[in-house]
Each structure stands twice: as structure tokens, then as C-alpha cells.
C-alpha positions as CSV (number, residue, x, y, z in Angstrom):
1,M,0.0,0.0,-0.1
2,M,2.7,2.3,1.0
3,N,4.3,1.7,-2.7
4,F,1.3,2.8,-4.2
5,V,1.0,6.0,-2.5
6,I,4.6,7.1,-3.3
7,R,4.1,6.3,-6.9
8,V,0.7,8.3,-6.9
9,I,2.9,11.2,-5.2
10,L,5.7,11.0,-7.8
11,L,3.1,11.0,-10.4
12,L,1.6,14.1,-9.3
13,L,5.1,15.8,-8.7
14,G,5.6,15.0,-12.3
15,L,2.6,16.3,-13.4
16,V,3.1,19.8,-11.5
17,F,6.6,20.0,-13.1
18,A,5.4,19.1,-16.3
19,A,2.6,21.9,-16.1
20,S,5.2,24.4,-14.6
21,L,7.5,24.0,-17.6
22,A,4.3,24.4,-20.0
23,V,3.5,27.7,-18.5
24,A,6.8,28.9,-18.6
25,V,7.3,27.8,-22.1
26,M,3.7,29.5,-23.1
27,L,4.7,32.9,-21.2
28,L,8.1,32.8,-23.3
29,A,6.2,32.5,-26.3
30,A,3.8,35.0,-25.5
31,V,6.5,37.5,-24.7
32,W,7.9,36.9,-28.1
33,G,4.8,37.3,-29.9
34,V,4.3,40.4,-28.2
35,R,7.7,41.8,-29.1
36,Y,7.1,40.8,-32.6
37,A,3.6,42.2,-32.7
38,W,5.1,45.5,-31.5
39,G,8.0,45.7,-33.9
40,R,5.7,45.0,-37.0
41,L,3.1,47.7,-35.5
42,A,5.9,50.3,-34.9
43,G,7.5,49.4,-38.3
44,K,11.1,48.7,-36.7
45,P,13.0,45.3,-37.5
46,V,12.7,43.0,-34.7
47,T,16.1,41.5,-33.9
48,P,16.7,38.2,-32.3
49,W,17.2,38.1,-28.6
50,M,20.9,36.8,-29.2
51,A,21.7,39.7,-31.0
52,S,20.2,42.2,-28.4
53,M,21.8,40.5,-25.6
54,G,25.4,41.0,-26.6
55,G,26.0,39.6,-29.7
56,R,26.6,36.2,-31.1
57,F,28.0,33.4,-29.1
58,N,31.5,32.4,-30.4
59,P,32.7,28.8,-29.2
60,R,36.2,29.6,-30.4
61,S,36.9,32.4,-28.1
62,G,36.9,30.2,-25.1
63,F,39.7,27.7,-26.9
64,D,41.6,30.7,-28.0
65,R,42.1,32.3,-24.4
66,F,43.5,29.2,-22.9
67,R,45.6,28.6,-25.8
68,N,47.1,32.1,-25.8
69,A,47.6,31.6,-22.1
70,A,49.5,28.5,-22.7
71,Q,52.1,30.0,-25.1
72,Q,54.8,32.0,-22.9
73,S,56.9,34.4,-24.9
74,G,60.1,33.5,-22.8
75,P,61.1,31.8,-20.0
76,S,59.7,32.8,-16.5
77,A,61.8,34.0,-13.7
78,A,61.4,30.6,-12.0
79,D,62.6,28.6,-15.3
80,V,65.7,31.2,-15.0
81,A,66.3,30.4,-11.5
82,N,66.0,26.5,-12.0
83,A,68.0,26.4,-15.0
84,R,70.9,28.2,-13.4
85,A,70.7,26.0,-10.5
86,R,71.1,23.0,-12.6
87,G,73.8,24.5,-14.7
88,E,71.5,24.7,-17.7
89,S,70.9,26.9,-20.7
90,V,68.0,29.1,-20.0
91,E,67.7,29.6,-23.8
92,R,65.3,27.6,-25.7
93,P,66.4,26.1,-28.3
94,V,69.7,25.6,-26.6
95,R,72.4,27.6,-28.4
96,I,76.1,26.6,-28.5
97,R,78.3,29.4,-27.5
98,G,81.5,29.8,-29.1
99,S,83.0,27.6,-32.0
100,A,83.9,24.1,-32.5
101,S,87.9,24.6,-31.9
102,D,87.1,25.5,-28.2
103,V,86.3,21.9,-27.3
104,T,89.5,20.5,-25.8
105,D,88.3,16.9,-24.3
106,V,87.4,15.6,-27.5
107,S,89.7,14.3,-30.0
108,P,88.7,14.3,-33.5
109,K,88.4,11.1,-35.6
110,S,89.2,10.7,-39.3
111,V,86.6,9.8,-41.6
112,S,87.0,6.7,-43.4
113,P,84.8,5.5,-46.3
114,R,83.0,2.3,-45.9
115,G,83.5,-0.4,-48.4
């Protein structure tokens, strides 16, 4: 018996929700109709609601914002401090300073053709 009462209560709650949703849609349609009729009566063009509420929605703007935030123009102060502490280069890509003749701990080998 209790199971039946719970089902009836849930059914009534669903009907109330559906009715309130239908009333909201009808009010929105009525407001839109009055707005459209007033625009026709006044002889002014009726702009869509999205255009009058701030323009067009651009989904790319969110991606562009995060993509631009991810691109750094140069190393940050923390990157410089960490690289100096490890004895590494701060510049990207790593540039070799000096010339090849400055290297003293490597002996060059002669190139022989394989045959």
C-alpha cells in the first residue's frame, strides 16, 4: 500500500513539474509574440534576442583564450632560476656558444669510407 502511495505522489509531482514547464514555455512564447507584434506595428525590424543581448556566441573564443595563455613569450623567472641552479641553458633552443675549436676534451676521428 505504501508503495502505491509513493508512486501516486511521484506521478503528481511529475505532472506539476510538466505543467510548470508548459506555463514557462507559453509565457516565453507570449512575450516573444508581443515583442514581434510591437515591432511590426512600430515598423521597426525585430532583432533576435541573442543579438540584442550581447551579440553572437563564439565557441572559439574560449579555446583561443586558453591557447594564448599556454604560449609563453619567454622563460619565466622560476625557469631561469631553476636552469641556473642546474647549470643548464635558459635559452630555448639551446645555443652553442663559441666555436668548435673551443672543445678540448674530445679528439677528432678521421672519416674513412666504408667499403
